Residue, then its C-alpha position, 0 to 999 in steps of 0.5 A: m667701183t663696178a656693181q655686181h649683179r644682185h643675188t651674188v656675193a662677190l667679196p674682195e680677196h682676203f676680206r674678213l668681216g669685222l663690222v656691218a654698217s647699214d642705213i635704215d630707211g629704204t635699206l632695212l625697212l620701207d615706208w616706216q614699216p617695222i624691220s622684218t623678223t628675218t632682218i632682225d635675225a640677221i642682225h642678231r646673228c652678227r652680234t652673236s658672231h661678235i661682229p658689231f652691227v651699226l646703224v648709220t642713218g639720216r634719221p634724227i634721234r627722235w625717230l630712233a624710238p621704233i628701232a629701239e623697241q624692236i632691237p633694244d640691245l642694238g648699241l651705238v647708232v650713227c644718226l643725223n648723217g654722221a652728226v651724232i653718235y647715239d647709244i640707243a640702249a642707254s638713250r644718250v648722246v655719245e658725241a655730237h657735231t654741231i653747227a655754230h650759230p654764226e654759221i647757221e646765220e651765214i648758211v640761211a642768208a646765203i641760201t635765202e639770197s639764192q632762193p628767196g622762197a626757201r624754208f628751213a628746219y633745224e634738227t637739234l639734240t632736243g627736237l625740231l624747229i621749223d620755219p612757218g610753212f616748212p613741210t614736215r611729217f609731224p608738224q605737231d612735234a615741231v617748234l616754230v622759229e620766229d627768229l634765228g635768235m631762238l637757235r642760239e641756245r640750241e645744239v643744231v646738228k642738221i639743217l633741212v632746206s625746202i623751196g616747195t618743190n619735190d625734186s631733191q636732186e634738182l635742189h641739191t644741184l641748185l644749192g651746191p655752189v652756195l654751200t660747198r665751203s660752209c657745210h656738207a649737203t646731201f639728200s636721202d629721198p629723191v621726191n621729198g624736195l629736201v636737202e640735208l645740211s650737216p656740219a662741214g666735213v661731217t658725213k656718215a663715212r667720217t663718223l663711221e670711220q671714227l667709231c671703227g677706230r675706237l672699236g679697233v676695226g679697219r676700213e677693209q673689214v667693214m661691209a656697208f649697206g645703203d640706198m641713197p646719196n647720203d650713203i655714197e661716202m659710206l659705201t665707197w669708204a667701206g671695204h665692201g659697199v653694197a647697194v640694195g636693189n631699190a637704190l638710186d643708180s648713182v648709189k649702185e654705181s658707187a657700190d661694189a655689189v648690189a643686193e636684192a631690194v628692201e622689199a625682198e629683205g636684201v640686206a638680210r639675204y646678202l648678209g646671211a650668205v656672207l655669214d654662211r661663208l665664215 
């Protein structure tokens, strides 16, 4: 798909907005800052127009609390790159796609054989477990993994991989041939050196599609916003995919249009222009 210039709102002919899906980090907000009042107003405007607004994020459940504080009535969130549907208002897991323990062992063994210095983290429905030496933003909140057997009774929904470098794209390229069959690999930050592994076949797009089916919303009615490679499947699946101006070039190339950057409240501005035309 060819991206339009930013500042334009070029919708497909006969497009009828039925649902808005948006990534969080780098799309709705930047560097863990609060969501702007303008963006929150745009979200509420959707909801008062009976248009569901669904967050679709790589964030784990434990990082949704700040969002819930700002928008407590938001409802369902697709998190962990599609592995979990979470009811943010009720604070409960609605649905989860987990990685079975034998598959975890196979994934870790395959990556370790290819990259002996690899370190892993395991997102579960109840918290984060990490290998010693794994880089994490909040190490005090994590449990150290002494043996993979510790994961047998845990519901693992995402695995993160680090080899101690900062280039996420390079690591993704290195691991791609190893992981093609066993899981879905992507990344959400080009400079944190992490690759994120979801259960095989699970993406933001796939879980959003399932959720839309439940809500009676067709693919052609969905407008989606994103900025990173873990958003590409969602942007190409949606009836109208929009990359924000700060998105990676590969993401912009996959989108139908390009909005302003997150710093300029691109989602709120673009969505506002669309809603003005309804």
